[in-house]
N, C-alpha and C positions, 0 to 999 in steps of 0.2 A: 528162756532168757530169748527177749526178741535179738540180740545179736547173733542166735543160733538158727534164725529163721531166713528160708531163700524164698524171697516170696518172684510168684511167676513173671511172665512176659510181659506182663501190665506196667506201665511207667507213668508217671504220676503228669497230666495234661493241664494244659493251663489254659486249653478251650475256654472251659468253663471253670469257675471257682470254686475250693472245695468245700465254703457252705452251702453251694447245690446239691450237695448228697444232704440228705433227711434219714437221721437215726430213726427206724424201726422202733419204738419202745413194746411194742405187744409183739413179739415175731409167734404166738399161739394163733396168730386172727391168718385165715386165709386171703391170700396166696403166700402170703410171707412164710406162712408157718412150712410150705415147702421147699423153702429153699434151707440151701446148706452148706454148711463150711466143712470142707477138706483138708482134714491133715495126713500127710504122708512123709515116711523117715526118708531122709536122702540119704545119709547116713550116720555113724555113730556120734556125731555132734551137730548134726544140721535134721531140721526139718522142714517140708516146703506144704507152704499154703496155697489154698485158692477157692474155688466157693464151687455150686453144681446148684441142678435143681432136680425134685421127684419129679418122672415121669409118668411112674406107676409103682406096686407094691415095695418092688425090691430093687428098681432102677435108678442110676442119678445121670441124667448127661450134663458134662463139663468138656470142657477143653483138652486136648490133645497132653498140653505141657504141662497140666497141672496131675499126671499121673505119669505119661512117659518122657524123658528127657533123652536123648540121644547123648548128648555131651555128658551127661553124669549116671551112667550106668545100666539109663535103661528103664523097665520098668519101677515104679516107686514103690517102699515095702509098706507094710501094715499101714495099709490107707483105712481111716477111718472119718465117717461120716457123722457132723452132727446138726441135726435139723435144728434148726431155730434157735442156734445158739448166741448170747445175751448175755454175756461176762466173762469175767477171768477163773469162775470154779466151775465147780459139774454139781453145783445144787439145781435141785429139779426148777427151780424159778430161773437159770442160767444155763440148765441143758432143759428144756420142757420133758420132749422127746425123747430122750437117751440120747444113746451112739448106737451105731453099726457099722459093720468092717464089710472091707471087699473080700469078696470069694471068686470076683471076675473080675477080670477088666480088656478091654476092647477097642482097638481107633483102626483109621483108615493106616491101608501099605505105605501111603501116600504121607501121612505121617512120620511113621517108625520106620521108613526106609530110608524118607525122601525128606523131612521135616518141610514140607511142604505146609505152608502159611493156610493157604484154601482148602487144608482138610485135617486141620487142628482142633478134631473133636476127637469125644471119649465116650463109652458108657462104662460106666462104673455096675456090679452086679452085688448086694448087698446080703450079707447073712440073718436079716430078717426085715418081714413084711412092714417096715417101720413106714412107708407109704399108707400105709392104709389108715395111722393114727395122725399124720400131716397132712392129709391131702395132696396131688398131685397135678400137675399139668400137662395137658397136648402138646402135639406137637406139628404144628403146622408143615408142609412142603409148598412154595408156591412158587409160581414164576419171580423172576428176579423186575419185572415191572410193574409189580403186582401193588396197589394203593396200599394196603396194609406198610408197605416197607416207612413209604412217607408218614401215613400219619403218625398219630403220638403212640408212641413206645415204650416199657418199663422195664427196667434191671431191677434188683436188691441183689445184694452180697456182702463181702468183708469185705472192706478194705482196709489194707494194714502198714501203707507205708507213709501216709499221715497219719489217718488215723490207726486203730490199736489192732484192729483183726479179729477184736472179739465180739465187735457188734457188730450187726446188720446194718447196712445204711442202703434204702432205694433213690432215684432220681426217673426223669422221666423229661423226653424230649419229643419234638416234631420236624418235617421237613428232613429227614433223611431220607436216602436213597439204596438200591442194592443194584449188583453186576453177578455176572453167573455163582461168582461165588462167595461177594463180601458185601455185610449191609454196613455202611457207613452213617454213624449218627455225631452228634456233637454232642457228646455226655465228660463232663471233667470221671476220667479213673485214674484209679492207683492201683497199685501191686495189694493182690491177695482179690481184686474182684475176676479175675480170670476163670470161666467155666460160668461166670454168674449166665442163667438165661436172659433172654431179649424177650418180651411177648409183646403179646398183645392182645385185644379181646375181642370175640364174636361171640353174638348172642351172652353176653353177661359173662365169659369165661374165658378166664386166659389161657391164653396158647402163645407156645415157643416160636419164633419167628428165628431167631439167630443165637450166637452164644459171642458173649460180649472176650475178645483172646489180647487186643491187642489196641495202644493210643499211640 
């Protein structure tokens, strides 16, 4: 029931129109196959939704607030990861890689203790090597004045505030910039997309530069 879904900290932004989000029809095609929907139990009546990206065979990179909320009980429970989610059901066409569950989660102390937006990221360890099927993205650590931050960057995730949250959408843009802690760009975004990897290409391969978290 969508009334029982708590969306993440990202809210609809009018900087770009919702039409700038493009649905990914075939979520089995890499790199979109490495994009995951994250579902977590908040309490007995509510679930929390977000997005993430596979960074190796059994680890997902996401936003810290997708899996840890200091205002609502800390670590979220029963965290479920669904790569390439593509529909409201659980059939093979709608969940082409099946499901994996979190066995361990970690984030920065700056996020869990002080709710610092500058350190709002987390890594989920999964109970199976689902990334072998989906493919994975590398992670880049670059100085904030590197040109890759202003070059074209891409993201995909599960917007759920205007969109349904059951289908993957992607968007790209140029002319962003970064400071020591933040990467700023002009994408349309909405609740459910937090945790999505923002990637660039090097040698024709996608590498995550930053994590979609606020708008």
